[in-house]
N, C-alpha and C positions, 0 to 999 in steps of 0.2 A: 498594384501591376505585380509586385512582387508576390504576393497570398495566391492570385489568382493564377499563377507560372507555379507555383509550389504545388497549389491541390489539381492541377493540369496534370501533372507529372507524378501524383503518388494516388487519385482518384480509384482509379483501373484496380491496384491492389488491395484495396480492400473493400471493395463491393461483396465478398464472401464474409465480410465481418471482422475482426482482430487479426494481426497477423504474429507467429512465430517468428525468435530470435533468428533465424537462418535466412525466412523472408525479407526480416530487418539489414542485415549485413547484406543482401543479393540490392534492394533499394535503396541504401547508401550510395552503394558502388553503380546503379545507375543513375543516379544523379550525381555522377562525377567525381564523390566524396572517397577518395582515400580512407578506408579503417582498419587498425588490427581488431581480429575477434575478439580477441581479452578483453580489450578495452571498451567497446563493443557491449560484448556481453557482461558488464558488469554495471556500463551504461543504461540497458534494457531491462537490468534487477532494478534497479534504482528508481523506474521510470516504468516499470509497471506496479502500478498504486494496488490491484488486485492480488497479485501474484499466485498469477495460474499461468504463467509461460504465454503468455499472447496479450499485444498493448493494441489501443486503437489508434483512432487516426491523430488525433491532438496528443496521444503519447508521443508517437512517432516525430513530431513535428518537436514536441518538446528536446526529444535523443539529435536531433539530426542540429539543432542549435547549440546544443554544446559540441557537438562534435564539431562543427563547420562555423559557426559564428562567434570565434577567438576573438578577445577582451582588445589581446593588442591589436591585430588587423581592424577593428570596427572603431577603435581609435586612430590609427592611422587614415582609413577612409574617409571620420567624420572631420577631422584637421583640412584636407582638402577637399571635402564637397562641400563645407561650411554648415556643418552640419544637415544638410539637403540627405534628398532617400539617392540620387543619382551625383555621378562627374561626368559634367562635361566634357570635350576634347581637350578643352583649353586647360583645364583643369589635372587632369589627366597628366597630358604633357609637361604641367611643371613641376606634378608629380616623379615622373621618369626623369626628367633634368635634375632637378634639385637633390631626392633621395638616389634615385639609380645611376647616376652620374652617366643617364643617355645620350651618347653626345649626337647622335645624328635631330638634333633637330625640326625634322618636319614635321608636319601635322600627320603623314601619312604613319608615322610611328603608331601613335596612341589610334589614327585608327583602323590599323592593321590588327592588334590587342585587341580594341575591342570588337573586332570581326569572330577571332580567334576565341575570344573567354568567354563573350559575354552571353547567358544560355536563353535570358526572356527577348523575343526576334521584336517585340515592338519597342524594347530599347533599342536594341542594336538597330533596328533602322532609324533611331530619332539619333545615330549617331552619340549615344549615353551608356555610362558603365553604371552597372548598381553597382548592389557590395555582393550580388551573389557571383560576380563576372570578376568581380574584386578577387575576391577569396579564391576564386581559380586559377587567376594569374598570377595569385602571391603563391600559391601551391604550385607551380608548373616548372619546369625545367630552367626555364628563364631566369627565375630566380634563385636557382642555383649558387653556391660561395664559386663555382670552378667557372671561366672565364668560356665562355664558350669556342673562344677565338684559337684556344691550348689546347681543343679538345678534337686538333684535326693539324697534319701537319704541316707547319707554320714556319720551319726553321730549314736556314739553311743546309742541305745536305749533298752537299759537293768537295766539303771540307775532306781533309784526310781522315780513314778511321782514328787517329790516333788525338781526334779532336772532339771526341764524341764520349758521353756518357753509353755503354752498352748494359741493357738488362743483362744478367749473369746469373746462370743457376750451378750449384756444386752439387756432383755424383746426381744428376737431374734422375736418373733411374730407380732412386731408392724412393720410398715410398713410408718409410718409418726408421728405425735406426743404422746403424752406418756397420754393424758388424752380423745382426743375424737377422737384420729384418729380412723382408721380400722386395724383389727389384720389378717391376713393373710396368708397364707403358702408357700408363693412367698418366707416373710424372712426367711424360714429356709432353703427353696430351694438355695437361694441365699448367703445366710450366709457359706452352708455347702460346697457351688462348689468354693468361694473364702477362704476354708481349715478351715474353721471354726470350734473346735472340744469340745468345750463350749456352748451349748445351753440352753437358758432360758426358762424353760415350768411354768408358773402359773397354777395351778389348782386349779376349784374350782367345788362348785355340782354345774350341771345344771339338768334342768326337764330330767326325766324320768329316772333316776339314771346313767345318759349317764354325765360324768366328761366333764366340759368346761374348753376352755385356755382362758384367759384375763387379761389387768390389773386390779387388783380388786379392788373394788369401786369407778371404772371412768367409765366414755361413751365408750369406748374403745370396739369393735362391739367383739364377743366371734367365738370362733372355735371349733367342736369337739374334744378331746382328740384324740380319734380316729385317725381321719386323721391326725394331728399331730405327730400320732407316725408312719402313712401309709409313710407319705410324708420322717421323717426322716430314714426311712428303707431303701427308693427307692434311696435317695441319700449319706446316711451316708457316706456306703462302697468304693466309688472312691476311696480313699485311706486311709484305716487302715488298723487293724486285726478282725474284725469284732467282737471286743467288745466294750460293752457298761456298765461306769459308772452312776450311779445313785447320784445323791447328794441332801442329804434333812435331814429336822430332821429324829432322832431315836431314836426306843424306846427300854433303856436295853442296855446290851451286847452284842457284838461279840457273846461269851458264849452262850448268852439267845438266839441270833437269831439262830445257828449253831443247837440248842436244838429243835427248829424248826420245824425245815429240814423234809418237806414230808407232815406236816402235816397240815389242811384245816384250811385257815384263811378267807376263802370265809364273807364278812359281818363286818369281827371283827375291833374295832375300840378303840383304846389305848388313855387316856387324860395323862398328864402330866406337870408336871409345869416348867415353859421354863424362865429364868431372862434373859433380855435384858435391853439393853441402850441405851439412849436417847441422841443425841447432844445436847449440853449447847449449847444455844442462847439467852440467858437472859430472858428476860418473849415472845419472837417470838414466832409465831403460826405455826410447821412444819404442812404440808400436805403430808402425804406419804411418807416413807418411805419402804426400803426392806424387814423390819420385821416389818412394823404397816405401813401397804397401808392402805392410805385414810381415816383415822383416825383420827381425830382435838386432841394434846396434850397442854394443856397449862403447856409448860415447866419452870421451877424453877430453877433457876440459886445456886448451892450449891458451893458457893465460887469457883468459872470455873470446880468444880471437877466433872468426872461424875456423872452421874445421872442414877442409877441399878432398876430395877421393874421386877415385877414376873405378870406372863400372865398363864392360861392353856391354853393348845395346843392339836387337835385333830390328829392323823394322824393314817392313815391304817394301819396298824398291816401287811397287805403283800406288802406295799409302804416301810415301814420301813421294812421289811427283805430283800430288795434290793439292802439298803444303806450297803455295807462293808469298803470298804479303803475310803471313802469320806463323813464320819458324820458332816452335818454342825452346827460349836457351833459358839456361839456370844462368838466375840474376847472381853476377861474385859482388860485384860492390858499384857506385854511381862513378868512378874513377874507371874502370874498368869501361862500364858500358859507354863513358865518353870518347873512350880510344877505340874501342873495338866494335861495336854491339853495331849491326847492320840495321836499314830502313824497314825491313819486314821482318829483322826479329822482337818476340816480346819474350815477358819474363810470367812467370807466378810464383808469388813470398807468400809464405805462412803469415797467416797474421800476427804472430806473435813478433817476428822479424823484422812484419813491413810498423807496427807498434813502434817497434825499438828505434826504426831510420827516423820515423816521425816525431817522436818527444828528440829527436838526436839532430836528427839532420835535413827537418821538414823544406826548409830551401833546397837545397838540392833537390829532392824529393819528389818537390814540381817540375823541379825542370827538366828532372827523369821521363816523366809522364807528358809532359812537355813535347816528349820526343819517339816517347816506346809507349805500345798499348802494355800495360802491366795490368795483370790481375791477381786480386787476393783471394786465399780459400780458408776458410775453417780448420784450424790447428787440429791433430788426427785426434785427441782427446775428447774433443767433441763428438761421443759414442753415439750420444742420443740425439743427436741431429739439430743440437744447440746452433745458435746460432749470433753471431759477433752484431755490435753493433754499425751499418757500415756509412755512417753520415761520416765519421771521422778519417778516411778513405775515401771518399769525394771531397773532400775539402782540400786533398795534395793533388786532385787529379787524376786516381786512379780508374783505368774505365771501366776494366770486369770485375766488377767486386761482387765474388756469387757465393749467394749465400741459400743455403739448404729450401727450396721451396714450401716442402712438404708442411713446412715446421712453423707452426701463426706464433705472432708475439711481436712484439713492438719491433723488430729489424726488418722483418716482412712489409707491417704496415710501412714503413718508411721509406721501403723499397716499393710497395705501389701505390704510393703517392706519390714520388719525384717521379718515376715512369707515368703518370696519370698524362704530364705533360707530353707538349708535340704530337698528339693525336692520339696515344696509346701504342706508339708506332716501337718504343723500344731505344729508340735513340734522341740524343739528349743530347745540344751542341753545348760544348764547355761554356761556362764563360772567358771574356776574354785574358781575365788575369793569368785564366790558367793554361791560353793557346800564345800568351804576347812570348814572342822569342826571345826579350828583354825583362822580362818578370820579375821582381821584386814581392813577387805575395808570398806570404810566409804564412799561415792558419792561426798558428800561436803565437802572434804578435798581433797587435792593433795597426789595421794598415792605412798607407801613407795619405793614397790619398781615396780618402772614404766619400760613398756617395748614399750616407746611412737613408734608415726609411725609416719614420716614425709612424706606425699602425695600431692604427684604436679597434678595439674592437666590442660592445655593447654587447655582452650577452642577455639577450631578451626573455626566450622561452625555452622550454622544451615543446616538443610538439607528439602526442602517443610512446612515450619513450618506452621499452622493454622493460616490464618488469622484472620485479627483484624471483630469484628463485626461491626466496625465505617466505612470499607475501605468495597468501591464497586466494587472493586478488587480483586488483592492475597494480597494486601498490610499492613503489621504492623509496627509498631517502635519499633522493637524486641530487649527486652536485656533480661540477662537471670539471677537469683539469686541461688550461689550453697550458701545451709543451711547446716552445720555439726549441727544434733543432737547426744545427749548422757549424758555423764555426768555434770556438772553445767561448770567448767572448761573448757570444749569442746567444750562449745555450741556457731557456731559460723556465721559471713555471710558474704559473699564475695560477687559485681554482677558487672558487665559486664556495658561498656557505650552504650548508645541505637543506633542503626543500623537503619536511616531513612526510609521508607516507601519500605521495603525488608523483605518480608516474606517468599520467595521463596530458598534464597543463602544468607542470612547475613552472613561477613566475621568478627570475633574478632580477630584473633589470640592474646588471651590476656591469662597470669598466674596467677596461686592460689595459693599459699603454705599455709596447714595447718599442725599445730604439734600435731597429737594428743593421749593423754597421757594414756586414756582406749578405746583402738581402738575395741574391743573385744563388748562393749556394744553401737559403732557408727554409727548413720545410718547420710547416705549424699543422699540429695533432691534437685536434677537438673527443676529449677522452672522457664519457659516461658511466659515473661509478653509482653505485649506491652505499653510502655507508654502512658499515659492519662493525660495531664497538669489539666482538669479541673475536671473531673471524677475521678480520682483515675488511676492504673495501671491495665489493663484487664488481666486476666488470660486465658493462651493461653494450657499450656500445663503442666504435670510435672511425671517426675520419681524418685524414691527412692529404694533407697538398700544398705544394711550391708556395710561398709567401707570396708571390710573383704572378701568382696564377688566381690570385682571389678578387673574384670583382667587388666591386664600392655597392656600399648601400644596403639594404634591407635584404635580407639572404638569410638560404633554405642552405644548414647544412646536413646533407642524407649521411646516415651510420650504418655503419658495417658489424658486423657478428665479428669475434676468434678468430675466424677460419673464413673470414674475407668476403662470406654473405650480404647482401642489402638487406637491412632489417627496416625496410620502406614499408608504411611511412613513417617511421620514428625518424627524428631530426630534431634538428634546433635551429630557433627563431634569431639573428645578430643584425645586427648592424655594422659594418665594416670604413675603415674611416682608414686612407692614409696616407700623407705627404712625403716628398723627397724634394 
């Protein structure tokens, strides 16, 4: 029956005789078999017996079986079909319950999967599933590692704003370095498309009363403020509630703002005195910080204590009055915030100062972020737009951990992975222990009342991995690294052995176990590399997601490039199991 179906699907393509590589690739796609052209080209070459660049129908059948009929899938199918040619509904349901942990045990689940994925009509009508249907189901989005429920907004979105992690970018207008690079609208568009909810717009006076956006006191190019706002208007509300919060310096109180409502504030500028703090680094000269961009200050250390200064700041009254819930207020100390900071005031803290506080006073930091929105931004010396690891600041509940979205690498992989959750909305409800008024949580210490997860991952195989750049065909010396990110006690890394000269279908069958004390903050990152003995390992692809967003059972891990682009059909085939 399968043979008859297969011939009926491909016979017309061979009426004119043999077919070439391009037609082979298209015919595979017509059969709903995703395939990487580089791998198809290599397999085509191996099966073209006469080496004429054209193949027969039998040679195509061989190519199809090599790509579609993966041994590890055949083994699973044979286990549940009893080595028969078909899965009946009862056996498919048994597989779905025992291996895929599908809790809906109705017969309809198996029936619906057969109707959706079985390509052979006679088999479908008999309420059975052939191997052809099974491989299409196993390669579908239903068998991805990321839970489909986490792909929609499912969390309570009615809590105060400080109860959420918020996807945040730093100097969003920059698409290169911090000193000389271009400012571009694409920075805003790409950040918004990635689900960013906190954008940075540095506004300065421009010519002819047109405000401009750029990194002040540097040689970065300038954008018109109005074009930035137009771009945000176009792309900001692909997901959200058509509301915007403006975070800025503010003049006066909320009551005074309310009393000015409806009055004409055009052209009015107010000046006020602001206290700000320099980071102490002996007599080192710092160039440019968020609060003092581009100016050089000789910094004098006072017994290692923070040095506060005063300066006069001008703010347009109309802009100031737009600031309601997110007034930017300089962070002085946790004690000062406890005594004087208002509910609508938020802080920005540089990564260096924040890291010191995290090491010395982590519990106080958690209590601070429970009440106040806290933004962490990269240190001024990151002129190349490099990023810090955001995980350490999520661990203490910092809501806005701002990264340079234009710079690929581990920090942005973690950022993208964390905000996959809750429908990619850019808002993640913080765990209860980061919101509880009586919390004793300290990420640097083992939790008092832990509910750990034991996570087991069997890494079975790779599927059409990207070949090494050093290979002339489709080869790679493939290995996989499993990296766990979370609180310090949970951070760990494990690695497979190397499978030589095989990027198409490497088989590992290795099992890894992780005991995770704080799973609510944990992220798992799968990294595929090609071993390099002289130049170091070559990055091939990665995928990152929250541990609690992982599906159990036989799952496919999609891979993404360093720039965050999908490498489909490149993926890992794994089995996931965890208990609490």
